[in-house]
C-alpha positions in Angstrom: 49.9 3.0 22.0 48.5 6.4 22.9 44.8 5.3 23.1 43.4 3.8 26.3 43.1 0.0 26.4 41.0 -2.2 28.7 41.7 -5.8 29.6 39.1 -8.3 28.5 40.9 -11.6 29.1 44.1 -13.5 29.9 45.7 -16.3 28.0 46.0 -19.1 30.6 47.0 -22.0 28.4 47.0 -23.6 25.0 44.2 -26.0 23.9 44.9 -29.0 21.7 47.6 -29.0 18.9 45.9 -26.8 16.4 46.9 -23.4 17.8 43.9 -22.7 20.0 44.2 -20.7 23.2 42.4 -20.9 26.6 41.3 -17.5 27.7 40.1 -16.5 31.2 37.5 -13.9 30.5 37.7 -10.6 32.5 34.8 -8.9 30.8 31.0 -8.9 31.2 30.7 -9.0 27.4 32.6 -12.2 26.5 30.2 -13.2 23.8 30.8 -9.9 21.9 34.5 -9.5 22.7 35.4 -13.1 21.7 33.1 -13.3 18.7 34.4 -14.4 15.3 35.7 -11.4 13.4 36.6 -9.4 16.5 40.1 -7.9 16.7 41.9 -7.5 20.0 45.4 -6.5 21.1 47.4 -9.3 22.7 49.9 -7.8 25.2 52.8 -9.1 27.2 52.6 -6.9 30.3 56.3 -7.6 31.3 58.1 -6.9 28.0 55.5 -4.5 26.5 55.4 -6.6 23.3 52.0 -6.6 21.6 50.3 -8.2 18.6 46.9 -7.4 17.0 44.9 -10.6 16.6 41.7 -11.4 14.8 39.4 -14.1 16.2 38.4 -16.8 13.7 36.3 -18.9 16.1 35.5 -19.1 19.8 33.5 -21.2 22.2 32.8 -21.3 25.9 34.3 -24.3 27.7 33.7 -24.5 31.5 35.1 -21.3 33.0 37.2 -20.3 30.0 36.9 -19.4 26.3 38.7 -21.4 23.6 39.9 -19.0 20.8 41.2 -19.8 17.4 43.2 -16.8 16.1 43.9 -15.9 12.4 47.3 -17.1 11.3 47.9 -19.6 14.1 47.6 -23.3 13.2 50.0 -25.1 15.5 50.5 -25.3 19.2 54.2 -24.3 18.8 53.1 -20.9 17.4 50.9 -20.0 20.4 52.8 -21.6 23.3 54.8 -18.4 23.9 51.6 -16.3 24.5 50.7 -18.0 27.8 50.3 -15.2 30.4 49.6 -12.5 27.9 46.5 -10.3 28.2 43.8 -9.5 25.7 42.8 -5.9 25.4 40.2 -3.8 23.6 40.5 -0.1 22.8 38.3 2.5 24.4 36.6 3.3 21.1 35.4 -0.3 20.8 33.6 -0.2 24.1 29.8 -0.8 24.0 27.3 1.8 25.2 25.8 0.6 28.5 22.3 1.0 29.8 21.4 3.1 32.9 22.7 1.4 36.0 25.4 -0.7 34.2 29.1 -0.1 34.6 32.4 -1.2 33.2 34.8 -2.7 35.7 37.3 0.1 35.2 34.7 2.6 36.1 33.9 1.0 39.5 37.3 -0.3 40.7 39.0 2.6 42.6 35.7 4.2 43.6 35.4 5.4 47.2 32.5 3.9 49.1 30.3 5.9 51.6 27.4 4.8 53.7 24.2 6.8 53.3 25.1 8.5 56.6 28.3 9.8 55.0 30.8 7.5 56.7 33.7 6.4 54.4 33.8 2.6 54.1 36.8 2.2 51.9 37.8 1.8 48.2 36.5 -0.8 45.7 39.4 -3.1 44.8 37.8 -6.0 42.9 34.5 -7.2 41.4 33.3 -10.8 42.0 30.6 -12.5 39.9 29.6 -15.5 42.1 26.0 -15.9 40.8 22.9 -13.9 40.6 24.5 -10.5 41.1 28.0 -9.0 41.2 29.8 -8.3 44.5 32.1 -5.3 44.9 35.0 -5.9 47.3 35.8 -2.9 49.4 39.2 -2.5 51.0 38.7 -0.9 54.4 41.0 1.8 55.7 43.9 0.5 57.9 42.6 -0.7 61.3 39.0 -0.8 60.2 38.7 -4.5 59.8 38.6 -6.9 56.9 37.3 -6.3 53.5 33.6 -5.4 53.0 31.5 -7.3 50.4 28.8 -5.1 48.8 26.2 -7.0 46.8 25.2 -5.1 43.7 21.4 -5.0 44.3 18.9 -2.1 44.3 18.4 -2.4 48.1 22.1 -1.7 48.8 23.4 0.4 45.9 21.9 3.9 46.3 24.1 6.1 44.0 27.1 5.6 41.7 28.9 8.8 40.6 31.4 7.6 37.9 32.9 11.1 37.4 33.7 11.7 41.1 34.4 7.9 41.6 32.0 7.8 44.6 29.5 5.1 45.5 26.9 5.5 48.2 25.4 2.4 49.8 22.7 1.4 52.3 24.3 -0.9 54.8 21.8 -3.7 55.4 22.1 -5.7 58.6 25.0 -8.1 58.5 27.1 -6.4 55.8 29.6 -5.1 58.3 
């Protein structure tokens, strides 16, 4: 496994008795990633065991996706995959429009105010509704996490190469 792989989902449970899996999506492109005909790598992070799988059918169900994988027809065949992650290779990533970013490009970026003050490092991305929110872990002793809404009024510049984000701190953000 020399190429780079990115997590797109996690197997959280089985569904029914016909070998379907419940997947918690960890991608902005769930419709494309979990589309019929897509191939993904299913990986056990603890043991390193992996298996390439092809999606036969998928559907959104509440906050998860239900996937039917080729070759699996029974709950007993898929039970052991609970907790495994689904990954996609870097060469299968979609081209993004200007101002769009993959999670792995944003997590780990250092955040600076427009005045040049370092605010912390992005540790997580939340999707609560209309826009994403980037969670910034503050330096020790600087207070609790900072939540940065991903909107034009706040986000001034994102330098993916240097892993630096510049923001305008609107009143009430800190």
